[in-house]
C-alpha positions as CSV (number, residue, x, y, z in Angstrom):
1,M,29.5,3.1,-0.7
2,N,26.8,1.4,-2.7
3,F,24.4,0.2,0.2
4,P,21.0,1.1,-1.3
5,M,21.6,-0.6,-4.5
6,D,22.4,-3.9,-2.8
7,E,18.7,-4.2,-2.0
8,P,16.3,-5.5,-4.7
9,L,13.6,-3.0,-3.7
10,F,16.0,0.0,-4.2
11,Q,17.1,-1.5,-7.6
12,F,13.5,-1.7,-8.7
13,F,12.7,1.8,-7.7
14,Y,15.8,3.0,-9.5
15,W,14.9,1.1,-12.5
16,L,11.3,2.5,-12.4
17,V,12.4,6.2,-12.1
18,N,15.1,6.0,-14.7
19,T,12.9,4.3,-17.3
20,P,11.9,7.4,-19.4
21,G,8.2,6.6,-19.9
22,I,7.3,5.0,-16.6
23,G,9.5,7.4,-14.6
24,A,7.9,10.5,-16.2
25,A,4.5,9.0,-15.5
26,V,5.2,8.2,-11.9
27,I,6.7,11.7,-11.4
28,G,3.8,13.3,-13.2
29,L,1.2,11.4,-11.0
30,L,3.1,12.5,-7.8
31,V,3.3,16.2,-8.9
32,G,-0.4,16.2,-10.0
33,A,-1.4,14.7,-6.7
34,A,0.6,17.2,-4.7
35,V,-0.8,20.2,-6.7
36,T,-4.4,18.9,-6.4
37,V,-4.0,18.4,-2.6
38,F,-2.6,22.0,-2.3
39,F,-5.5,23.5,-4.2
40,L,-8.0,21.4,-2.3
41,T,-6.5,22.6,0.9
42,L,-6.6,26.2,-0.1
43,R,-10.3,25.8,-1.1
44,W,-11.1,24.2,2.2
45,I,-9.4,27.0,4.2
46,V,-11.3,29.7,2.1
47,S,-14.7,27.9,2.7
48,A,-14.0,27.7,6.4
49,K,-13.5,31.4,6.6
50,N,-16.7,32.1,4.6
51,E,-18.8,29.8,6.9
52,S,-17.5,31.5,10.0
53,E,-18.8,34.8,8.8
54,E,-22.3,33.5,8.5
55,G,-22.3,31.7,11.9
56,L,-23.6,32.7,15.3
57,S,-21.7,35.3,17.3
58,F,-19.6,34.0,20.2
59,P,-20.5,33.9,23.0
60,P,-24.2,33.3,22.3
61,S,-26.5,35.7,24.1
62,H,-29.4,34.1,25.9
């Protein structure tokens, strides 16, 4: 069963990933982007916890 390789788009992606220099660069960019998003998300979560400690108490007293 060779269905994906019948399509030119899949052939291009196969060539792109299996070309040593280009494939490594693409994978490196994807991994780098995923790690960056992960750490930015963690930083965002930590900053949200710190802001809630400094905020007003709930429910507000009048």
